[in-house]
C-alpha positions in Angstrom: 3.5 -0.7 -19.3 5.0 -2.3 -16.2 6.3 -0.5 -13.1 10.0 0.5 -12.9 11.4 -1.3 -9.9 15.0 -2.2 -9.0 16.9 -3.2 -6.0 18.0 0.4 -5.6 14.6 2.0 -5.9 13.8 2.2 -2.2 17.4 3.1 -1.2 17.7 5.8 -3.8 18.2 9.3 -2.5 14.7 10.7 -2.3 15.8 14.2 -1.2 13.6 17.2 -1.0 14.4 20.8 -1.6 14.8 23.9 0.4 11.1 25.0 1.0 11.9 28.3 -0.7 13.1 26.5 -3.8 10.8 23.4 -4.3 10.7 23.5 -8.0 13.7 21.3 -8.7 12.6 18.4 -6.5 9.0 18.6 -7.7 10.1 18.6 -11.3 12.3 15.5 -10.7 9.4 13.8 -9.0 6.9 14.6 -11.8 9.5 13.4 -14.3 9.8 10.1 -12.5 6.0 9.7 -12.4 5.8 10.3 -16.2 8.7 7.9 -16.8 6.9 5.0 -15.2 3.4 5.1 -16.7 2.3 2.0 -14.7 3.5 3.4 -11.4 6.2 2.3 -9.0 5.9 0.0 -6.0 8.3 -2.1 -4.0 8.8 -5.8 -4.6 6.5 -8.1 -2.6 7.9 -11.3 -1.0 4.3 -12.6 -1.1 3.7 -11.9 -4.8 7.1 -12.9 -5.9 6.9 -16.3 -4.1 3.5 -16.9 -5.8 5.3 -16.5 -9.2 8.0 -18.9 -8.0 5.3 -21.5 -7.2 2.9 -20.8 -10.1 5.1 -19.8 -13.0 8.6 -21.4 -13.0 8.6 -21.2 -16.8 8.6 -17.4 -16.6 11.9 -15.5 -17.2 13.9 -14.4 -14.2 12.9 -17.4 -12.2 16.3 -17.8 -10.6 16.3 -14.1 -9.7 13.0 -14.5 -7.9 14.4 -17.4 -5.8 17.5 -15.4 -5.0 15.3 -12.4 -4.0 13.5 -14.6 -1.5 16.7 -16.1 -0.1 18.3 -12.7 0.3 15.2 -11.2 1.9 14.7 -13.7 4.7 15.0 -12.2 8.1 17.3 -13.4 10.9 14.4 -15.0 12.7 13.4 -17.0 9.5 10.5 -14.8 8.4 9.7 -12.4 5.6 7.9 -9.1 5.5 7.0 -6.8 8.3 7.0 -7.2 12.0 4.6 -9.3 14.1 1.5 -10.5 12.3 2.6 -8.8 9.1 5.1 -11.6 8.6 2.4 -14.3 8.3 1.3 -13.9 4.7 4.7 -13.3 3.1 6.4 -16.1 5.1 3.7 -18.6 4.2 4.0 -17.7 0.6 7.8 -17.8 0.6 7.8 -21.3 2.3 5.4 -22.6 -0.3 7.3 -21.1 -3.2 10.6 -22.5 -2.0 9.1 -26.0 -1.3 7.8 -25.9 -4.9 11.3 -25.2 -6.1 12.6 -28.2 -4.2 9.9 -30.4 -5.7 10.7 -29.7 -9.3 13.8 -27.5 -10.0 17.4 -28.4 -10.5 19.5 -25.7 -8.9 20.4 -23.0 -11.5 21.7 -19.8 -10.0 20.7 -20.8 -6.5 21.7 -23.3 -3.9 19.5 -26.3 -2.9 21.2 -26.3 0.5 20.3 -22.6 0.8 16.7 -23.2 0.0 16.5 -26.2 2.5 18.0 -24.1 5.2 15.6 -21.2 4.5 12.6 -23.5 4.6 13.7 -25.1 7.8 14.2 -21.8 9.5 10.9 -20.4 8.4 8.9 -23.5 9.5 10.5 -23.2 12.9 9.3 -19.6 13.1 5.8 -20.4 11.8 5.3 -23.1 14.4 6.7 -21.0 17.3 3.7 -20.5 19.6 5.1 -17.3 21.1 7.2 -15.6 18.5 5.6 -16.9 15.3 3.5 -14.5 13.2 0.3 -16.5 13.9 0.6 -15.6 17.6 0.1 -11.9 16.9 -3.2 -10.1 16.0 -3.9 -10.5 12.3 -3.4 -7.2 10.3 -6.3 -6.1 8.2 -4.7 -6.9 4.8 -6.8 -7.5 1.7 -8.0 -11.1 1.3 -5.8 -12.2 4.3 -8.6 -14.6 5.5 -8.5 -16.3 2.1 -4.8 -16.3 1.5 -3.7 -17.7 4.8 -5.9 -20.8 4.8 -5.1 -21.4 1.1 -1.4 -21.3 1.8 -1.6 -23.4 5.0 -3.5 -26.0 2.9 -0.9 -26.0 0.1 2.1 -26.2 2.5 0.4 -29.1 4.3 0.0 -30.9 1.0 3.7 -30.4 0.2 4.8 -31.5 3.6 2.7 -34.7 3.4 5.6 -36.0 1.3 8.5 -33.6 1.8 12.0 -33.9 0.4 14.2 -36.3 2.4 16.2 -33.5 3.9 12.9 -32.1 5.4 11.5 -35.4 6.7 11.3 -34.0 10.2 8.5 -31.7 9.0 6.4 -34.5 7.5 2.7 -34.1 8.2 3.1 -30.6 9.6 0.6 -27.8 8.9 1.5 -24.3 9.9 -1.0 -22.9 12.5 -3.5 -20.2 11.6 -4.2 -17.2 13.9 -6.8 -17.6 16.5 -10.3 -17.1 15.1 -9.3 -17.6 11.5 -10.6 -20.6 9.6 -11.5 -22.0 6.2 -15.1 -21.0 6.1 -14.8 -18.0 3.8 -12.3 -19.7 1.5 -14.5 -22.7 1.2 -17.5 -20.5 0.4 -15.6 -18.7 -2.4 -14.5 -22.0 -3.9 -18.1 -23.4 -3.8 -19.3 -20.2 -5.5 -16.8 -20.6 -8.3 -17.5 -24.3 -8.6 -21.2 -23.6 -9.1 -20.3 -21.6 -12.2 -21.1 -18.2 -10.7 -18.8 -15.4 -11.8 -16.0 -14.4 -9.5 -16.8 -11.1 -7.8 -14.5 -8.3 -9.1 -13.0 -7.5 -5.8 -11.7 -11.1 -5.5 -9.9 -11.0 -8.8 -6.9 -9.4 -7.2 -6.4 -12.6 -5.1 -7.6 -15.1 -7.6 -4.7 -17.4 -6.8 -6.5 -18.5 -3.6 -8.7 -20.7 -5.8 -5.8 -23.0 -6.5 -6.0 -25.1 -9.7 -9.7 -24.0 -10.1 -8.5 -20.5 -11.1 -6.9 -21.7 -14.3 -8.6 -20.2 -17.4 -11.9 -19.6 -15.5 -14.3 -18.6 -18.3 -15.9 -15.8 -16.3 -12.5 -14.1 -15.8 -11.3 -11.9 -18.7 -7.9 -10.3 -18.4 -8.0 -6.5 -18.8 -5.5 -4.6 -20.9 -2.5 -4.9 -20.6 -3.4 -8.6 -20.0 -3.6 -8.6 -16.2 -6.1 -10.3 -14.0 -7.0 -8.1 -11.0 -3.9 -5.9 -11.6 -1.9 -8.8 -9.9 1.0 -10.8 -11.3 0.0 -13.7 -9.0 -3.6 -13.7 -10.0 -2.7 -13.5 -13.6 -0.3 -16.4 -13.3 -2.9 -18.5 -11.5 -5.5 -17.8 -14.2 -3.0 -18.4 -17.0 -1.6 -21.8 -15.8 1.0 -23.3 -18.0 1.4 -21.4 -21.3 0.2 -23.4 -24.3 2.6 -22.0 -26.8 0.3 -19.1 -27.9 1.3 -15.6 -26.9 -1.7 -14.7 -24.8 -1.8 -11.1 -23.6 -1.4 -12.4 -20.0 2.0 -13.9 -21.0 3.0 -10.5 -22.4 1.9 -8.8 -19.2 3.9 -11.1 -17.0 6.9 -10.9 -19.3 6.9 -7.1 -19.2 6.5 -7.0 -15.4 9.3 -9.4 -14.6 11.6 -7.8 -17.2 11.1 -4.3 -16.0 11.5 -5.4 -12.4 14.4 -7.8 -13.1 12.6 -10.7 -11.4 10.7 -9.8 -8.2 7.3 -8.2 -8.6 4.9 -5.9 -6.8 1.5 -6.9 -5.5 -0.3 -4.6 -7.9 0.4 -3.1 -11.3 -0.6 -1.0 -13.1 -1.4 1.6 -10.3 -1.4 4.7 -12.6 -4.5 6.4 -11.3 -3.7 5.7 -7.6 -0.1 7.0 -7.9 -1.0 10.1 -9.9 -4.0 11.1 -7.8 -2.0 10.7 -4.5 1.1 12.6 -5.8 -1.0 15.4 -7.2 -3.3 15.8 -4.2 -0.4 15.6 -1.7 1.5 18.4 -3.5 -1.4 20.8 -4.1 -2.7 20.3 -0.5 0.6 21.7 0.7 0.5 24.5 -1.8 3.4 23.1 -3.9 3.3 24.3 -7.5 3.1 21.3 -9.8 4.4 21.3 -13.4 2.6 19.4 -16.2 -0.7 19.6 -14.4 -2.8 19.5 -17.7 -1.9 15.9 -18.8 -2.2 14.7 -15.2 -5.6 16.2 -14.9 -6.7 14.9 -18.2 -5.7 11.3 -17.2 -7.6 11.5 -13.9 -10.7 12.9 -15.6 -10.6 10.1 -18.1 -10.3 7.5 -15.3 -13.5 8.8 -13.6 -16.6 6.9 -14.8 -20.2 6.5 -13.4 -18.8 4.3 -10.6 -15.8 6.5 -9.9 -12.1 5.6 -10.5 -10.1 2.4 -9.8 -6.5 2.1 -8.6 -5.7 0.3 -11.8 -7.3 -1.8 -14.7 -9.1 -4.9 -13.4 -9.7 -3.6 -9.9 -13.1 -2.4 -8.8 -13.7 1.4 -8.7 -13.4 2.6 -5.1 -14.3 5.6 -3.1 -10.7 6.3 -2.0 -9.1 6.6 -5.5 -12.3 8.4 -6.7 -12.2 11.0 -3.8 -8.4 11.6 -4.2 -8.9 12.2 -8.0 -11.9 14.5 -7.4 -10.0 16.5 -4.8 -6.9 16.8 -7.0 -8.9 17.9 -10.0 -10.8 20.5 -8.1 -7.6 21.8 -6.4 -6.0 22.4 -9.8 -9.0 24.2 -11.2 -10.6 21.3 -13.1 -13.6 20.4 -10.8 -15.7 17.4 -11.7 -19.2 16.6 -10.3 -18.7 14.4 -7.3 -22.0 12.5 -7.8 -20.2 9.2 -8.5 -19.0 9.2 -4.9 -22.6 8.8 -3.5 -22.8 5.1 -4.6 -20.5 4.5 -1.7 -22.6 6.4 0.9 -23.7 4.1 3.7 -25.5 6.8 5.7 -23.1 7.4 8.5 -19.9 7.1 6.4 -18.6 5.9 3.0 -17.4 2.4 2.1 -14.2 2.0 0.1 -16.2 -0.3 -2.2 -19.5 -2.1 -2.1 -19.5 -5.1 0.2 -16.4 -3.9 2.1 -15.6 -5.7 5.3 -14.8 -2.9 7.8 -14.4 0.8 7.2 -11.5 3.1 6.3 -10.6 6.3 8.1 -8.4 7.5 5.2 -11.1 6.8 2.6 -13.6 8.9 4.5 -11.0 11.6 5.1 -10.5 11.8 1.3 -14.2 11.8 0.7 -14.6 14.7 3.1 -11.9 16.7 1.2 -13.5 15.9 -2.1 -17.0 17.0 -1.0 -15.5 20.2 0.4 -14.1 21.4 -2.9 -15.9 23.9 -5.1 -17.6 21.3 -7.4 -19.3 19.7 -4.4 -19.4 22.6 -1.9 -22.7 24.1 -3.0 -24.5 20.8 -3.5 -26.9 20.3 -0.6 -26.4 16.5 -0.7 -22.6 17.0 -0.7 -22.8 19.4 2.3 -25.0 17.0 4.2 -22.7 14.0 3.5 -19.6 16.0 4.5 -21.2 16.8 7.9 -22.0 13.1 8.4 -18.5 12.0 7.4 -16.9 14.6 9.7 -18.9 13.4 12.6 -18.0 9.8 11.8 -14.3 10.6 11.6 -14.4 12.4 14.9 -16.0 9.3 16.5 -13.1 7.2 15.2 -10.4 9.2 17.1 -8.5 7.0 19.6 -7.9 8.2 23.2 -4.3 9.1 22.4 -5.4 11.5 19.7 -4.5 9.3 16.8 -6.5 7.5 14.1 -5.8 4.1 12.5 -6.6 2.8 9.1 -7.0 -0.4 7.1 -4.9 0.8 4.2 -1.7 1.7 6.1 0.2 0.1 8.9 1.1 3.5 10.5 -1.3 5.6 12.6 0.5 8.7 11.4 -0.9 8.2 7.9 -4.4 7.9 9.2 -4.0 10.7 11.6 -2.6 13.1 8.9 -5.4 12.1 6.6 -8.1 12.8 9.2 -6.6 16.0 10.5 -6.1 17.4 7.0 -9.7 16.7 6.1 -11.2 17.9 9.4 -9.1 21.1 9.6 -11.1 22.6 6.8 -14.5 21.6 8.2 -16.5 23.8 10.6 -17.8 21.1 12.9 -17.7 22.4 16.5 -15.7 19.4 17.8 -12.9 19.7 15.1 -10.5 22.0 16.9 -10.3 20.0 20.1 -9.8 16.8 18.1 -7.0 18.4 16.1 -5.2 19.6 19.2 -5.5 16.1 20.7 -3.9 14.7 17.6 -1.1 17.3 17.9 -0.6 16.5 21.5 -0.2 12.8 20.6 2.3 13.5 17.9 4.4 15.8 20.1 4.5 13.1 22.8 5.6 10.4 20.4 8.6 12.0 18.6 11.8 9.9 18.7 15.0 11.3 20.1 16.4 11.7 16.5 13.5 14.0 15.5 11.6 11.3 13.6 8.3 9.5 14.1 7.4 5.9 13.3 5.4 2.9 14.5 8.4 0.5 14.6 11.2 3.1 14.3 11.6 6.4 12.7 11.0 6.7 9.0 11.0 9.7 6.6 7.4 8.8 5.5 5.9 8.8 8.9 7.8 11.9 9.9 6.3 13.6 6.9 2.8 12.7 8.1 3.6 13.8 11.7 4.7 17.2 10.3 1.4 17.6 8.5 -0.5 17.0 11.7 1.6 19.5 13.6 1.0 22.1 10.9 -2.7 21.8 11.4 -2.6 22.8 15.1 -2.5 26.2 16.7 0.9 27.8 16.9 2.9 26.5 19.9 6.6 26.9 20.8 6.9 23.2 21.4 5.5 22.6 17.9 8.2 24.7 16.4 10.9 22.9 18.3 9.5 19.5 17.1 9.3 20.8 13.5 13.0 21.9 13.6 14.0 18.4 14.9 11.9 16.8 12.2 13.5 18.9 9.4 16.9 17.8 10.7 15.8 14.1 10.5 14.3 14.5 7.0 17.6 15.9 5.8 19.6 12.9 7.0 16.9 10.3 6.2 16.4 11.4 2.6 18.6 8.6 1.2 17.8 5.8 3.7 15.7 2.7 3.1 12.0 3.3 3.3 10.2 0.3 4.9 6.9 -0.9 3.3 4.0 0.4 5.3 1.1 0.4 2.9 -1.5 -2.4 2.9 -2.1 -4.8 0.0 -1.8 -8.6 0.1 1.6 -7.8 1.5 3.0 -4.5 2.9 4.4 -2.3 0.1 6.2 1.0 -0.4 5.0 3.4 -3.2 8.2 5.5 -3.5 6.8 8.3 -5.6 3.8 8.8 -3.3 6.1 8.9 -0.3 8.5 11.3 -2.0 5.5 13.6 -2.6 4.6 13.4 1.1 8.2 14.3 2.2 8.4 17.2 -0.3 5.2 18.6 1.0 6.2 18.2 4.7 9.6 19.9 4.2 8.0 22.7 2.3 5.4 23.2 5.1 7.8 22.9 8.0 10.4 25.1 6.3 7.9 27.9 5.7 6.6 27.7 9.2 10.1 27.8 10.7 11.3 30.7 8.5 8.4 32.7 9.8 9.4 32.2 13.4 11.5 35.1 14.8 15.2 34.3 15.0 14.7 31.0 13.1 18.0 31.4 11.3 20.0 30.9 14.4 17.9 28.3 16.2 16.9 25.7 13.7 18.8 23.5 11.3 19.4 24.9 7.8 17.0 23.4 5.3 18.6 22.5 2.0 
């Protein structure tokens, strides 16, 4: 029931086929999806460190400590660049401090932990290079997680180990404008006896000791709280000798992952809806569609579909599922989407702080499929969403999103949805997006926010394919295909937003398969392509 994850997952060859022969790679991809029924996601420094702090009794404890020590960056931080390092670095510091407080070294070095904590505290307190000095990324529950971790680290450093006496009384700084107000309000709500809102269950650990065995929180099969190992451990507390389903859930996750854990599991519906919709959108034939479609249909209820058990239903997963089902000839009435309609655009879930470009792009695609295309309400909503998406385009032609760190993901999502819509302003907006993508290609043929990646290159290819034919586009596509060939087996950095950045390898593989298929077909149609572009294999 837990995700398959190992140290080699992200580095594994994730090659894609010749566009004229995609069946082999697609069959392998689908087989991998079926083999991991809970979905696959990269290990999270944040989530893993929460288990180090909250569940030292859990198996593979030493492996989690070693994972943190091995993953520390040269500058002392963990996680992504800039502000993305804040949450995982705070979590790792707290987890390692907890280790010093209570554990005798077993499979790890106390000196190594002390050195790691010292380096990370130096980074956190650096007013220029520390992660708190950068704009805070729009990560879920960040404004709860950061003050909760700063508080806990401050408590530990009030009486630190002798070797860390120089850090006595230190509190890591929070980013400008962030405070404790919302965290205190949530804790007061829980203290009053009110039930915890479902959308907060995924980060239940921010409640501290108050989370333990909260009566209003009931783990959902397979024993998880909020589809989160950290939230589950916080709710469970110390095991009491009885084999609670939450213990079974944690045991399965850490065993399957050999120690470190992802932020969210299971993610079955999310992974399958994204893989299927990505492939069918590109015209890639997909084997075993029937069981996939049956599972997605089953996941759709009156409120839509959720990423996984214990998470609230959301418009993003709902729309992706509806689109995929309609595209494979199994359309479902999209009425469940309208509970997320805010008038101008759709929220990801009720009470969302902010708005998502990719969610609305997926809604637009879902409303444009046959099951919704003749519904007057769906047609009207699609027009409103299209106008909203057009208004979100940035001056450089790109879009940005709250569920992904890269503008190429948001831009590909928006362009894909808008390209099938007849709104008058769509064509100029698509061409502006294409212009921006052409201007931002790296010398090696890749695209990427912090450096070229296969994932972002795949999204850029999808944007280029939506524009009008241009010679410069064909040149860029040829260079991109060359990059995707050599980048197939390279490390894929985490770019997706959860409590920490994460990498869903099978979803990314689907994007790369689709991009190489689209680019290959386009290039093979160009006169003289055989002698002017790289071979695609």
